[in-house]
PyMOL Python script that loads the backbone (N, CA, C, O; Angstrom):
from pymol import cmd

cmd.read_pdbstr("""\
ATOM      1  N   MET A   1     -58.177 -11.119  42.844  1.00  0.00           N
ATOM      2  CA  MET A   1     -58.697 -11.675  44.069  1.00  0.00           C
ATOM      3  C   MET A   1     -59.796 -10.818  44.699  1.00  0.00           C
ATOM      4  O   MET A   1     -60.798 -11.380  45.140  1.00  0.00           O
ATOM      5  N   PRO A   2     -59.664  -9.482  44.766  1.00  0.00           N
ATOM      6  CA  PRO A   2     -60.698  -8.714  45.460  1.00  0.00           C
ATOM      7  C   PRO A   2     -62.050  -8.778  44.768  1.00  0.00           C
ATOM      8  O   PRO A   2     -63.073  -8.522  45.403  1.00  0.00           O
ATOM      9  N   PHE A   3     -62.083  -9.111  43.486  1.00  0.00           N
ATOM     10  CA  PHE A   3     -63.348  -9.133  42.770  1.00  0.00           C
ATOM     11  C   PHE A   3     -64.092 -10.455  42.949  1.00  0.00           C
ATOM     12  O   PHE A   3     -65.224 -10.586  42.484  1.00  0.00           O
ATOM     13  N   LEU A   4     -63.489 -11.421  43.604  1.00  0.00           N
ATOM     14  CA  LEU A   4     -64.157 -12.700  43.807  1.00  0.00           C
ATOM     15  C   LEU A   4     -65.413 -12.549  44.642  1.00  0.00           C
ATOM     16  O   LEU A   4     -66.375 -13.291  44.444  1.00  0.00           O
ATOM     17  N   ILE A   5     -65.426 -11.616  45.563  1.00  0.00           N
ATOM     18  CA  ILE A   5     -66.602 -11.422  46.407  1.00  0.00           C
ATOM     19  C   ILE A   5     -67.794 -10.959  45.577  1.00  0.00           C
ATOM     20  O   ILE A   5     -68.931 -11.322  45.881  1.00  0.00           O
ATOM     21  N   PHE A   6     -67.558 -10.164  44.536  1.00  0.00           N
ATOM     22  CA  PHE A   6     -68.655  -9.674  43.715  1.00  0.00           C
ATOM     23  C   PHE A   6     -69.217 -10.766  42.815  1.00  0.00           C
ATOM     24  O   PHE A   6     -70.384 -10.706  42.430  1.00  0.00           O
ATOM     25  N   GLN A   7     -68.420 -11.744  42.478  1.00  0.00           N
ATOM     26  CA  GLN A   7     -68.896 -12.827  41.630  1.00  0.00           C
ATOM     27  C   GLN A   7     -69.851 -13.736  42.382  1.00  0.00           C
ATOM     28  O   GLN A   7     -70.691 -14.394  41.768  1.00  0.00           O
ATOM     29  N   SER A   8     -69.734 -13.783  43.697  1.00  0.00           N
ATOM     30  CA  SER A   8     -70.593 -14.668  44.473  1.00  0.00           C
ATOM     31  C   SER A   8     -71.891 -13.993  44.905  1.00  0.00           C
ATOM     32  O   SER A   8     -72.734 -14.636  45.531  1.00  0.00           O
ATOM     33  N   LEU A   9     -72.072 -12.702  44.582  1.00  0.00           N
ATOM     34  CA  LEU A   9     -73.305 -12.009  44.941  1.00  0.00           C
ATOM     35  C   LEU A   9     -74.380 -12.271  43.897  1.00  0.00           C
ATOM     36  O   LEU A   9     -74.168 -12.071  42.701  1.00  0.00           O
ATOM     37  N   GLY A  10     -75.523 -12.717  44.365  1.00  0.00           N
ATOM     38  CA  GLY A  10     -76.647 -12.956  43.470  1.00  0.00           C
ATOM     39  C   GLY A  10     -77.607 -11.777  43.486  1.00  0.00           C
ATOM     40  O   GLY A  10     -77.369 -10.791  44.183  1.00  0.00           O
ATOM     41  N   PRO A  11     -78.683 -11.872  42.729  1.00  0.00           N
ATOM     42  CA  PRO A  11     -79.657 -10.778  42.677  1.00  0.00           C
ATOM     43  C   PRO A  11     -80.285 -10.466  44.032  1.00  0.00           C
ATOM     44  O   PRO A  11     -80.535  -9.301  44.342  1.00  0.00           O
ATOM     45  N   ALA A  12     -80.539 -11.485  44.835  1.00  0.00           N
ATOM     46  CA  ALA A  12     -81.147 -11.261  46.150  1.00  0.00           C
ATOM     47  C   ALA A  12     -80.211 -10.466  47.052  1.00  0.00           C
ATOM     48  O   ALA A  12     -80.649  -9.552  47.750  1.00  0.00           O
ATOM     49  N   GLU A  13     -78.934 -10.807  47.042  1.00  0.00           N
ATOM     50  CA  GLU A  13     -77.971 -10.086  47.868  1.00  0.00           C
ATOM     51  C   GLU A  13     -77.815  -8.645  47.409  1.00  0.00           C
ATOM     52  O   GLU A  13     -77.729  -7.732  48.230  1.00  0.00           O
ATOM     53  N   LEU A  14     -77.779  -8.441  46.090  1.00  0.00           N
ATOM     54  CA  LEU A  14     -77.659  -7.081  45.567  1.00  0.00           C
ATOM     55  C   LEU A  14     -78.877  -6.241  45.924  1.00  0.00           C
ATOM     56  O   LEU A  14     -78.745  -5.050  46.205  1.00  0.00           O
ATOM     57  N   LEU A  15     -80.057  -6.844  45.915  1.00  0.00           N
ATOM     58  CA  LEU A  15     -81.277  -6.136  46.293  1.00  0.00           C
ATOM     59  C   LEU A  15     -81.236  -5.731  47.762  1.00  0.00           C
ATOM     60  O   LEU A  15     -81.648  -4.625  48.112  1.00  0.00           O
ATOM     61  N   ILE A  16     -80.751  -6.604  48.611  1.00  0.00           N
ATOM     62  CA  ILE A  16     -80.625  -6.286  50.037  1.00  0.00           C
ATOM     63  C   ILE A  16     -79.631  -5.153  50.241  1.00  0.00           C
ATOM     64  O   ILE A  16     -79.890  -4.240  51.025  1.00  0.00           O
ATOM     65  N   ILE A  17     -78.500  -5.197  49.550  1.00  0.00           N
ATOM     66  CA  ILE A  17     -77.501  -4.132  49.661  1.00  0.00           C
ATOM     67  C   ILE A  17     -78.093  -2.812  49.191  1.00  0.00           C
ATOM     68  O   ILE A  17     -77.872  -1.779  49.823  1.00  0.00           O
ATOM     69  N   PHE A  18     -78.841  -2.829  48.092  1.00  0.00           N
ATOM     70  CA  PHE A  18     -79.473  -1.612  47.585  1.00  0.00           C
ATOM     71  C   PHE A  18     -80.478  -1.061  48.595  1.00  0.00           C
ATOM     72  O   PHE A  18     -80.545   0.151  48.800  1.00  0.00           O
ATOM     73  N   ALA A  19     -81.259  -1.937  49.226  1.00  0.00           N
ATOM     74  CA  ALA A  19     -82.228  -1.493  50.232  1.00  0.00           C
ATOM     75  C   ALA A  19     -81.525  -0.846  51.418  1.00  0.00           C
ATOM     76  O   ALA A  19     -82.005   0.156  51.948  1.00  0.00           O
ATOM     77  N   ILE A  20     -80.407  -1.400  51.836  1.00  0.00           N
ATOM     78  CA  ILE A  20     -79.648  -0.817  52.947  1.00  0.00           C
ATOM     79  C   ILE A  20     -79.119   0.556  52.562  1.00  0.00           C
ATOM     80  O   ILE A  20     -79.154   1.484  53.370  1.00  0.00           O
ATOM     81  N   VAL A  21     -78.631   0.692  51.340  1.00  0.00           N
ATOM     82  CA  VAL A  21     -78.130   1.991  50.871  1.00  0.00           C
ATOM     83  C   VAL A  21     -79.254   3.020  50.859  1.00  0.00           C
ATOM     84  O   VAL A  21     -79.043   4.168  51.249  1.00  0.00           O
ATOM     85  N   VAL A  22     -80.442   2.625  50.417  1.00  0.00           N
ATOM     86  CA  VAL A  22     -81.583   3.547  50.395  1.00  0.00           C
ATOM     87  C   VAL A  22     -81.937   3.983  51.810  1.00  0.00           C
ATOM     88  O   VAL A  22     -82.223   5.158  52.042  1.00  0.00           O
ATOM     89  N   VAL A  23     -81.921   3.063  52.746  1.00  0.00           N
ATOM     90  CA  VAL A  23     -82.245   3.407  54.133  1.00  0.00           C
ATOM     91  C   VAL A  23     -81.191   4.340  54.712  1.00  0.00           C
ATOM     92  O   VAL A  23     -81.529   5.299  55.406  1.00  0.00           O
ATOM     93  N   LEU A  24     -79.926   4.074  54.439  1.00  0.00           N
ATOM     94  CA  LEU A  24     -78.855   4.891  55.012  1.00  0.00           C
ATOM     95  C   LEU A  24     -78.799   6.291  54.417  1.00  0.00           C
ATOM     96  O   LEU A  24     -78.657   7.268  55.153  1.00  0.00           O
ATOM     97  N   PHE A  25     -78.907   6.401  53.113  1.00  0.00           N
ATOM     98  CA  PHE A  25     -78.694   7.684  52.450  1.00  0.00           C
ATOM     99  C   PHE A  25     -79.984   8.372  52.030  1.00  0.00           C
ATOM    100  O   PHE A  25     -79.974   9.580  51.796  1.00  0.00           O
ATOM    101  N   GLY A  26     -81.066   7.666  51.930  1.00  0.00           N
ATOM    102  CA  GLY A  26     -82.313   8.250  51.455  1.00  0.00           C
ATOM    103  C   GLY A  26     -82.369   8.218  49.941  1.00  0.00           C
ATOM    104  O   GLY A  26     -81.340   8.253  49.266  1.00  0.00           O
ATOM    105  N   ALA A  27     -83.585   8.152  49.415  1.00  0.00           N
ATOM    106  CA  ALA A  27     -83.757   8.011  47.972  1.00  0.00           C
ATOM    107  C   ALA A  27     -83.267   9.235  47.213  1.00  0.00           C
ATOM    108  O   ALA A  27     -82.783   9.107  46.088  1.00  0.00           O
ATOM    109  N   SER A  28     -83.382  10.413  47.801  1.00  0.00           N
ATOM    110  CA  SER A  28     -82.991  11.636  47.086  1.00  0.00           C
ATOM    111  C   SER A  28     -81.482  11.763  46.935  1.00  0.00           C
ATOM    112  O   SER A  28     -81.011  12.352  45.963  1.00  0.00           O
ATOM    113  N   ARG A  29     -80.727  11.232  47.863  1.00  0.00           N
ATOM    114  CA  ARG A  29     -79.272  11.376  47.813  1.00  0.00           C
ATOM    115  C   ARG A  29     -78.601  10.338  46.929  1.00  0.00           C
ATOM    116  O   ARG A  29     -77.441  10.513  46.556  1.00  0.00           O
ATOM    117  N   ILE A  30     -79.294   9.270  46.587  1.00  0.00           N
ATOM    118  CA  ILE A  30     -78.679   8.211  45.781  1.00  0.00           C
ATOM    119  C   ILE A  30     -78.275   8.737  44.412  1.00  0.00           C
ATOM    120  O   ILE A  30     -77.213   8.375  43.905  1.00  0.00           O
ATOM    121  N   GLY A  31     -79.100   9.585  43.804  1.00  0.00           N
ATOM    122  CA  GLY A  31     -78.748  10.174  42.511  1.00  0.00           C
ATOM    123  C   GLY A  31     -77.504  11.032  42.601  1.00  0.00           C
ATOM    124  O   GLY A  31     -76.653  10.999  41.712  1.00  0.00           O
ATOM    125  N   ASP A  32     -77.396  11.806  43.680  1.00  0.00           N
ATOM    126  CA  ASP A  32     -76.206  12.637  43.878  1.00  0.00           C
ATOM    127  C   ASP A  32     -74.959  11.781  44.055  1.00  0.00           C
ATOM    128  O   ASP A  32     -73.902  12.082  43.501  1.00  0.00           O
ATOM    129  N   ILE A  33     -75.092  10.724  44.825  1.00  0.00           N
ATOM    130  CA  ILE A  33     -73.953   9.834  45.066  1.00  0.00           C
ATOM    131  C   ILE A  33     -73.535   9.146  43.771  1.00  0.00           C
ATOM    132  O   ILE A  33     -72.344   9.039  43.479  1.00  0.00           O
ATOM    133  N   GLY A  34     -74.514   8.680  42.995  1.00  0.00           N
ATOM    134  CA  GLY A  34     -74.208   8.036  41.713  1.00  0.00           C
ATOM    135  C   GLY A  34     -73.518   8.986  40.756  1.00  0.00           C
ATOM    136  O   GLY A  34     -72.578   8.604  40.059  1.00  0.00           O
ATOM    137  N   GLY A  35     -73.990  10.237  40.721  1.00  0.00           N
ATOM    138  CA  GLY A  35     -73.357  11.238  39.859  1.00  0.00           C
ATOM    139  C   GLY A  35     -71.926  11.518  40.273  1.00  0.00           C
ATOM    140  O   GLY A  35     -71.043  11.659  39.428  1.00  0.00           O
ATOM    141  N   SER A  36     -71.699  11.597  41.580  1.00  0.00           N
ATOM    142  CA  SER A  36     -70.347  11.841  42.078  1.00  0.00           C
ATOM    143  C   SER A  36     -69.415  10.682  41.740  1.00  0.00           C
ATOM    144  O   SER A  36     -68.267  10.891  41.349  1.00  0.00           O
ATOM    145  N   ILE A  37     -69.912   9.480  41.891  1.00  0.00           N
ATOM    146  CA  ILE A  37     -69.098   8.306  41.554  1.00  0.00           C
ATOM    147  C   ILE A  37     -68.781   8.297  40.065  1.00  0.00           C
ATOM    148  O   ILE A  37     -67.652   8.005  39.671  1.00  0.00           O
ATOM    149  N   GLY A  38     -69.770   8.613  39.239  1.00  0.00           N
ATOM    150  CA  GLY A  38     -69.556   8.657  37.788  1.00  0.00           C
ATOM    151  C   GLY A  38     -68.522   9.691  37.390  1.00  0.00           C
ATOM    152  O   GLY A  38     -67.663   9.424  36.550  1.00  0.00           O
ATOM    153  N   ARG A  39     -68.601  10.887  37.997  1.00  0.00           N
ATOM    154  CA  ARG A  39     -67.606  11.933  37.707  1.00  0.00           C
ATOM    155  C   ARG A  39     -66.214  11.486  38.131  1.00  0.00           C
ATOM    156  O   ARG A  39     -65.237  11.729  37.423  1.00  0.00           O
ATOM    157  N   GLY A  40     -66.126  10.838  39.280  1.00  0.00           N
ATOM    158  CA  GLY A  40     -64.831  10.355  39.746  1.00  0.00           C
ATOM    159  C   GLY A  40     -64.228   9.325  38.811  1.00  0.00           C
ATOM    160  O   GLY A  40     -63.028   9.353  38.539  1.00  0.00           O
ATOM    161  N   ILE A  41     -65.055   8.421  38.321  1.00  0.00           N
ATOM    162  CA  ILE A  41     -64.572   7.395  37.394  1.00  0.00           C
ATOM    163  C   ILE A  41     -64.115   8.028  36.086  1.00  0.00           C
ATOM    164  O   ILE A  41     -63.074   7.654  35.546  1.00  0.00           O
ATOM    165  N   ARG A  42     -64.899   9.000  35.564  1.00  0.00           N
ATOM    166  CA  ARG A  42     -64.505   9.672  34.318  1.00  0.00           C
ATOM    167  C   ARG A  42     -63.179  10.402  34.490  1.00  0.00           C
ATOM    168  O   ARG A  42     -62.313  10.324  33.619  1.00  0.00           O
ATOM    169  N   GLU A  43     -63.010  11.113  35.610  1.00  0.00           N
ATOM    170  CA  GLU A  43     -61.753  11.828  35.848  1.00  0.00           C
ATOM    171  C   GLU A  43     -60.587  10.858  35.954  1.00  0.00           C
ATOM    172  O   GLU A  43     -59.506  11.120  35.426  1.00  0.00           O
ATOM    173  N   PHE A  44     -60.802   9.744  36.632  1.00  0.00           N
ATOM    174  CA  PHE A  44     -59.744   8.748  36.779  1.00  0.00           C
ATOM    175  C   PHE A  44     -59.331   8.199  35.419  1.00  0.00           C
ATOM    176  O   PHE A  44     -58.140   8.092  35.127  1.00  0.00           O
ATOM    177  N   ARG A  45     -60.311   7.852  34.586  1.00  0.00           N
ATOM    178  CA  ARG A  45     -59.996   7.322  33.253  1.00  0.00           C
ATOM    179  C   ARG A  45     -59.256   8.352  32.412  1.00  0.00           C
ATOM    180  O   ARG A  45     -58.319   8.012  31.690  1.00  0.00           O
ATOM    181  N   ARG A  46     -59.679   9.618  32.505  1.00  0.00           N
ATOM    182  CA  ARG A  46     -59.026  10.670  31.731  1.00  0.00           C
ATOM    183  C   ARG A  46     -57.572  10.831  32.178  1.00  0.00           C
ATOM    184  O   ARG A  46     -56.683  10.970  31.338  1.00  0.00           O
ATOM    185  N   GLU A  47     -57.322  10.813  33.476  1.00  0.00           N
ATOM    186  CA  GLU A  47     -55.957  10.948  33.985  1.00  0.00           C
ATOM    187  C   GLU A  47     -55.092   9.758  33.578  1.00  0.00           C
ATOM    188  O   GLU A  47     -53.921   9.927  33.240  1.00  0.00           O
ATOM    189  N   VAL A  48     -55.663   8.566  33.610  1.00  0.00           N
ATOM    190  CA  VAL A  48     -54.904   7.379  33.196  1.00  0.00           C
ATOM    191  C   VAL A  48     -54.545   7.491  31.726  1.00  0.00           C
ATOM    192  O   VAL A  48     -53.420   7.181  31.332  1.00  0.00           O
ATOM    193  N   LYS A  49     -55.498   7.934  30.910  1.00  0.00           N
ATOM    194  CA  LYS A  49     -55.248   8.075  29.475  1.00  0.00           C
ATOM    195  C   LYS A  49     -54.173   9.126  29.225  1.00  0.00           C
ATOM    196  O   LYS A  49     -53.300   8.927  28.381  1.00  0.00           O
ATOM    197  N   GLU A  50     -54.226  10.248  29.952  1.00  0.00           N
ATOM    198  CA  GLU A  50     -53.206  11.289  29.796  1.00  0.00           C
ATOM    199  C   GLU A  50     -51.848  10.790  30.270  1.00  0.00           C
ATOM    200  O   GLU A  50     -50.823  11.131  29.680  1.00  0.00           O
ATOM    201  N   GLY A  51     -51.830   9.987  31.326  1.00  0.00           N
ATOM    202  CA  GLY A  51     -50.581   9.431  31.828  1.00  0.00           C
ATOM    203  C   GLY A  51     -49.946   8.473  30.845  1.00  0.00           C
ATOM    204  O   GLY A  51     -48.721   8.383  30.763  1.00  0.00           O
ATOM    205  N   GLU A  52     -50.773   7.755  30.096  1.00  0.00           N
ATOM    206  CA  GLU A  52     -50.245   6.831  29.093  1.00  0.00           C
ATOM    207  C   GLU A  52     -49.677   7.583  27.901  1.00  0.00           C
ATOM    208  O   GLU A  52     -48.745   7.098  27.258  1.00  0.00           O
ATOM    209  N   GLN A  53     -50.213   8.749  27.596  1.00  0.00           N
ATOM    210  CA  GLN A  53     -49.758   9.518  26.445  1.00  0.00           C
ATOM    211  C   GLN A  53     -48.464  10.267  26.738  1.00  0.00           C
ATOM    212  O   GLN A  53     -47.672  10.489  25.822  1.00  0.00           O
ATOM    213  N   GLU A  54     -48.228  10.658  27.969  1.00  0.00           N
ATOM    214  CA  GLU A  54     -47.038  11.440  28.310  1.00  0.00           C
ATOM    215  C   GLU A  54     -45.730  10.718  28.002  1.00  0.00           C
ATOM    216  O   GLU A  54     -44.841  11.338  27.418  1.00  0.00           O
ATOM    217  N   PRO A  55     -45.557   9.443  28.360  1.00  0.00           N
ATOM    218  CA  PRO A  55     -44.283   8.789  28.030  1.00  0.00           C
ATOM    219  C   PRO A  55     -44.018   8.742  26.529  1.00  0.00           C
ATOM    220  O   PRO A  55     -42.863   8.820  26.109  1.00  0.00           O
ATOM    221  N   ASP A  56     -45.057   8.615  25.716  1.00  0.00           N
ATOM    222  CA  ASP A  56     -44.872   8.602  24.269  1.00  0.00           C
ATOM    223  C   ASP A  56     -44.339   9.943  23.785  1.00  0.00           C
ATOM    224  O   ASP A  56     -43.481   9.987  22.904  1.00  0.00           O
ATOM    225  N   GLU A  57     -44.836  11.029  24.348  1.00  0.00           N
ATOM    226  CA  GLU A  57     -44.388  12.358  23.953  1.00  0.00           C
ATOM    227  C   GLU A  57     -42.932  12.588  24.358  1.00  0.00           C
ATOM    228  O   GLU A  57     -42.184  13.247  23.636  1.00  0.00           O
ATOM    229  N   GLU A  58     -42.529  12.046  25.510  1.00  0.00           N
ATOM    230  CA  GLU A  58     -41.152  12.215  25.963  1.00  0.00           C
ATOM    231  C   GLU A  58     -40.186  11.422  25.082  1.00  0.00           C
ATOM    232  O   GLU A  58     -39.053  11.858  24.877  1.00  0.00           O
ATOM    233  N   LYS A  59     -40.601  10.281  24.561  1.00  0.00           N
ATOM    234  CA  LYS A  59     -39.736   9.473  23.699  1.00  0.00           C
ATOM    235  C   LYS A  59     -39.465  10.177  22.378  1.00  0.00           C
ATOM    236  O   LYS A  59     -38.397  10.013  21.790  1.00  0.00           O
ATOM    237  N   GLU A  60     -40.438  10.965  21.910  1.00  0.00           N
ATOM    238  CA  GLU A  60     -40.280  11.658  20.636  1.00  0.00           C
ATOM    239  C   GLU A  60     -39.264  12.787  20.729  1.00  0.00           C
ATOM    240  O   GLU A  60     -38.679  13.161  19.712  1.00  0.00           O
ATOM    241  N   LYS A  61     -39.036  13.338  21.908  1.00  0.00           N
ATOM    242  CA  LYS A  61     -38.128  14.484  22.067  1.00  0.00           C
ATOM    243  C   LYS A  61     -36.696  14.100  22.006  1.00  0.00           C
ATOM    244  O   LYS A  61     -35.821  14.958  22.123  1.00  0.00           O
TER     245      LYS A  61
END
""", "prot")
cmd.dss("prot")
cmd.show_as("cartoon", "prot")
cmd.util.cbc("prot")
cmd.orient("prot")
């Protein structure tokens, strides 16, 4: 359900949202913010993958 809002966004709406982000944060900070988001996503995926492996290791013992 929460992703339904993103399906209704077209290119024009996304461009407006991007322009607002540029105005709020400035062009120089957008790269930093994107990098931080990317690192957060990678860490989250790594933790999820490690969490999935732990129950398998406990079953073997």
